[in-house]
C-alpha positions in Angstrom: 259.2 92.1 314.1 258.5 95.8 314.4 254.8 95.0 315.2 255.9 92.9 318.1 258.7 95.3 319.2 261.3 92.6 318.7 264.9 93.6 318.3 267.3 91.1 316.7 270.6 90.3 318.4 272.2 89.8 315.0 271.3 90.6 311.4 273.1 89.0 308.5 272.9 90.4 305.0 271.4 88.3 302.3 274.6 88.6 300.3 276.3 86.4 302.8 275.5 82.9 301.6 275.2 80.2 304.3 275.3 76.6 303.0 274.7 73.1 304.4 277.5 73.3 307.1 276.2 76.6 308.5 272.6 75.3 308.5 273.6 72.1 310.3 275.5 74.1 312.9 272.5 76.3 313.6 270.3 73.3 314.0 272.7 71.6 316.4 272.2 74.5 318.8 268.4 73.9 319.0 265.9 71.4 320.3 263.1 72.2 317.8 263.4 73.2 314.1 260.4 74.6 312.3 260.7 75.0 308.5 258.1 76.9 306.5 258.0 76.7 302.7 254.9 78.6 301.6 251.9 77.3 303.5 253.7 74.0 304.3 255.2 73.8 307.8 257.4 71.0 309.0 258.6 70.6 312.6 261.6 68.5 313.5 262.7 67.5 317.0 266.4 67.8 316.5 267.7 68.0 320.1 271.2 68.9 319.0 271.3 66.1 316.3 269.7 67.3 313.1 269.1 64.6 310.5 269.9 65.0 306.9 266.2 65.5 306.2 266.1 68.4 308.6 269.1 70.1 307.1 267.8 69.5 303.6 264.5 71.2 304.6 266.5 74.3 305.8 268.1 74.9 302.4 266.6 76.6 299.4 266.9 75.6 295.7 270.3 77.2 295.5 271.6 75.2 298.4 271.8 78.1 300.8 270.0 78.6 304.1 266.4 79.9 303.6 265.5 83.3 304.8 264.4 84.5 307.2 266.0 82.4 309.9 265.2 83.3 313.5 266.3 81.6 316.7 264.1 82.0 319.8 265.5 80.2 322.8 266.0 76.6 321.7 263.7 76.9 318.7 264.9 77.7 315.2 262.5 79.1 312.6 263.5 78.8 309.0 261.4 80.4 306.3 258.3 82.5 307.0 254.9 81.5 308.3 253.0 84.2 310.2 251.2 81.7 312.5 254.4 79.9 313.5 256.2 83.2 314.2 253.3 84.5 316.3 253.2 81.2 318.3 256.9 80.9 318.9 257.8 84.6 319.5 254.8 85.3 321.7 255.8 82.5 324.2 
């Protein structure tokens, strides 16, 4: 984020665990959900109604929301993939 001179509106400490309900609430506020797990990237068109598969993809093995999570407009990025971040945050 520093390289692109981006300043977050909100930062949440990793010690605060966000589970399934919090993940679903974040996804409901978005039109597009992009989840990165390593090199695998999955895009969901949620339009305010995330399916169980979309919410499941947002959660890590402990059942908590994967980090980092960034909202840019109506797009939610979960997990890290440099190409996806560059594409979403540049536009």
